[in-house]
Steps between C-alpha positions, in 0.01 A plus 500: 500500500726508807219654704271210409770255602545680834126477575496130404803416716339676800167322456615145415843424649669490836664835415182688604683662795778651286505870423400635160857586419623147561211350302579739217864393501391134479252573222769681302725193464224241432532298180186337362534137398238259361549127573300220347326218693704209651832680511745499791576856609748409770642168616565386856859479625621750236629858557238779485553726194183711477218635715146428376156644566203305353282754313247254359455124455562207738819345632584196714783478749620154603793316652605192302807398703460126580613547860199719575130464439363690198274788610362681193363852566301712254622858448248769405553849345694721740734223614868591518792258475775416577522788748656316795763326288612829339519689830681218685709385204372139524423237234142489384285267716199453273452427132247740345302381198237682289156341506372742234633773275637759743607866492794559735675813617868424526781693667857373434692395810757783499241773455279351775793478744592863422139603583521307830828672586365839401161460676526321840119501516497194273709296749287622790184390321651156440605477866147583618351239269759245616420574867127455438561169327735393778238577766246298307737206473593528869134498604439202275798316654374568855155371410645195328723429801202514735299287263771236480535496880125448538479225237832320565373264776230373265684510168531188284799563270459203266327173424635190677410253226257424221240226479697175470359196323320388187177361643167645391479678834838671447402599145168642622668700777744653251213597271309661789808693611564619145140616464503686833836660414365633171197652674685733731510825310157547345432871551755570770294549810180353633473251213816312587369148560553357851612140549419240768731198531380230738601148594639285780794608718847454352405564134707822474198716424707813563743389231209459255395858578857612433495314167190697402652834597844451344347350188283807441564851374521605867826311544703822558263611776543374858324187630441480874365212711297571811397216732137556593546378856749784566279786382354739755138429577380825337741477206687823577832357383338414168279807440689762702372746760353844457777747576742218570732274304387385157382140474661230292254554216607864465870417517453217251352719228460298181671187635337173610376413850495132602269427792638171628279248686177687442312255724668671801347840417259624769138578415544879507787489254309256281228764458757766411663262252161443336457878464850532355436229241152638416586867458877507461509752787601496864458736793783586742421424862369795699533527875191512716328835463675586172311546177572213262694620198394457141579157348824472309562316178702179534750466218648171626404160365362262764632143510363270772601157626285282722449142613133534405267733310331758722120477457471881490728532199357192330137619524568847365731389221752771584814314392615522141695173502462205736780241485475174695837331547498121493657309793803280441302180563308552173814606313701181552623523139687821590673370814812380322532828311463691828763285671740539208451877513560519876804273466649725232459809719635337814796329338597815310490704820706240688741438214442125497417270207133436444408146616269255328192344658434130531166360377415411861549863604276615215232251601516616863451862395217419261333284763485784755222762500706798627253674734750787514510513117797672330642639823518150647644356179774763489586443867513125436741547210719733707525240777582233243785708352642565848498124568678415171840482670691486172272249331389558141165327546186592693334193647164461670664510845586871470143599412291500815180681565301606800258234621254669739347167608833331574510640857174346609515239778870564570682538833860620493698289748793745495288777652389283788842352572799738487723214616405299190586796276830544681591133459406485130709813434796371699810328356379177659217461251575332273872557437647385831258208512594403146876548508546422867289184523323381184812514283697261723200294617409416140855387427490271806162355396623423148823349637307274738272393215794415278728317746271397786275195533262474209169405667257746655497327839877548532570835326387814682539714185269270301259490793503881524453549126199270456337488842559857624563735207224397262227497764632820655493715187161362389344591834671842491367609158157618623670711768823646357478433127833476324709573807713188445651663190649781710726247676530254211850345491487452122498872435742577782763299316390667177556848649837400644610366161376818334692729735821297477489485122447878474793554735727269302370601157326840507229519233142603440259215558235430241164676540191285523341394175156544650292425194651157449516433874132582550411283204712193575603527866179347634527205264864448603389478864225256406743281307760506776246411767369213287849356469563543873178316587577215262857480629371498857256216427705283266830522691352516853655835593314505832705203620830564319713768660759565228228535232321758715836675536543494122154659462600786731830546317330507159259775609791690655697461174211657310493795739877547479512470119232760437641729769832504313318601181213728604460782747308453824289184556396399150491132604267568795259713296459281195671159515524347847254206529482532879447875459218430253325282758559757774362780284190298416413413861597851620186629328302343786697682769333721759796740484631719220767760442377811320561877495276805531465611141410857590822548694708338224338721235518826693819474705740262328726612215776240513316166535794356691287210620484389136831618354720519808706796607683676784363576844227765497325621815413194702536288185805278497741436214384197299543340160127511430237228483661167405190405300460842333157556658385839624294455820241753385455304178466158661168329445611140552697340785673285240737788417617576857744293708458717814870587511400849630748681276230752411415555868865578572543728198180706536555840667126581507361207705285400206564123516244295691484140624126439502263247643230435243223250413688186389527472122312826432711573193355191328160668458616863475828580324614156387623431146486126416752320279488159337845398625399573858177300464698206366736523799196508730363174365849350495526562876152350528615189314816479713293363790359228275856429391621467858212257570545261210516195729172609664339543158623154411336362816173688440475376142588149607726463198875493464652801327836321469678774690807282525541537121660836405304541177161421653589712802591793275177474299284476811683797654439724199138388481408576861660844481233603249198342677387812695543729201306264276213479751489879540505560126227243441286664769541838335398363161196341664416835661512672162293227341232513772470877477480481121233225521276695735574816296604691807582865454782465755810362335765330718823687551801371304676192635821705532334713769291234676796260530640716781198401707674164556806668656397470870419133443837440332679651801278307740557157345878560495493596867288191576751280316803638685318496836548125522871528426549793737302362792663158483863584418564862600483400865784249451751780455713411806565129430542572126761765585692255715480239223626747240829548680534134600432563869341230712302571814461267795158649572194523287500843340170694504279496196174684434262316270131587464237231532360379164154619606634850563670504162180379330297764682734783398506377141120484496463852638756630250321338204155625606624854564691507170193374313272767650753775435530391137123517455491848657796624293345365179180692576698819574699474177201419280241727666235262370236282661586176677294300249685647203828375651361171629702278258826648629391452861409137422843451342655629823284254693615213276868588542449552874343155530798343329739693723306396809519135399876521440596715800247419772318188389134425550 
């Protein structure tokens, strides 16, 4: 019996190198034990009590400790355990369980340790086995270290994000990813289905490939991404060289290879890729003169991303799964979900509360096509979060996108004139001008209006206000836009009051309620301007100094009041009636302030031009844009007062002061509003209002203007004459096109109404030309009269001849009419005959204006 045991131990166990005497000693102390199926022989982390040799049956060794991965190993007859634990006096590392009825040879611990002490050969055999195992592990570690070093530059450790959204496109993409993930492990080898993911740039195709890999049974294998434009022309870094370093495919083993931007793959590599997908084999690159080696089996799964499908792959049907990702412009339903997701990530990483989005911001995002897709959307959200500046609301102003056509027909004046840049960045503009001159000059003007002579021919302040200022700013609009607002005395006093109040009573000013301001601010301006015009007409403000002074003080009071309540220039942006007029006419300007969006996107991280901040590079310390407008986001001159705060703050020279085609925004980036259109026609009607006596003479009937009630009714009526004519013409245009069943439908009145804007500006200039050219030149005698000075000599006056005035008014009206026709055509992009009723309405209004201003 013992002899049989000796022979069996020599033939089936690791004790084959022991002498016969030692084997006989072991066989002599063996105890036979039978154990039924599904019984634990030994338990991990317990002391070893017996030595076992499996005579027959099957066992399983596993580690069930939760801190380590379970690695079950089957034990066959001849296995010995727990040898290491007994010799080293360690707790048992593996739990051993019977998988079938087993016959075990058992040696109690004390007897086994006595045999080890008596026969050193047993320890030597264990040491040799341990050294062999250690060498194997060491070699495996060296290989794994080299493998990790080779794969590390290309390794993708995890998925960035899932497919966000609930649209049918998002649902379909998730289904396609799930299907491709489940098809990764068919027969483990050449049958592992390849995947091609294609779509426009910015759709995160590499992330979709990662979703497929990490959602499959290959998730514990490595995933590497290789950009096709970086591969060697012959593919040696991918396939390896004969006698040289292994290629990525060999290092990768059973992992997944992502070939990114497949459209950049050269023709030679395309052919090798076709062979790889057809046969599942590849050939290492041989040097010239060497015999090509035998093809090798590729165990890796091939995932490919591309901006288009390669015809070679499409014709041969080599790809197991083809997934086309939908661009953002067809997934508008998912935009809000995407933005919310990006906001959550960004705000969590920055440790700031997640803001809400206004409906206007949502509409701006949904109205944009995102040529850069998800990458552009994420960058836009990141910029918006940076610009938050403590606000809890994202408004449309902080979402701005690249407009590739916005740079056409532009000339940056700052590049051609360094002196202009230097002046606009200097303390002189506008601060020293404002606080050194305008602040005190305005106070003097108001004082003269209140206490000086009350008629225009004897009060220089009244003469300046009506004969110089109005004509001056109207003529300036086509050249410098809203420049007047940068030196506006109303807001200078508002800023002074704001600073003093914060010094006396430190507090946090109210943030702008943008939603309500955008909704009602325009109508407030319209209402205020209506009241000003009626006050001007009914109380003869042009010829009453103290009433003109009261008008200036009331507007200043509005600026001061809202500056004490709200941060920055809330009054200027949304409520000032003069600012509303300036913003409307500034659309026609040949100059604009903008920024280079590429520089802002790539280089700027602080957005100090918008938020304000300390000095950075050549950028100066500022409090940020007073109107909360980012220059790269600007699409309308209405929202810029040319204060040059952004130019001073920008450290990257991104801000530009451009020459451009006058009014180009009206047919490119313009967004019309009803309140602004109403203000436009109100300014149109203002000229009729100013010419009520002329209308009375033309009609040949008394309007009883000496009676306040009749005067009030006539004033309100004439204010709405131009708007009524324009609206009637548009209805006629719609009716005519409907009658002739034209396929071309007129554009909405809200858009076409802006075609009248040049004519509105022109008729106002023509009206004030008469006042300016007859009274502005009387400045010297009026100044003397204001201060009660008498001159013994006739003081010089400069008054234009009536024929000159009539000529200039005629030229202005004709030019304004032609520009309105051209602008209407540009806005509508329709034929002249389709828009003929509107052009005829302009002719009718122009004829009336000619009769009133020039005469026949």
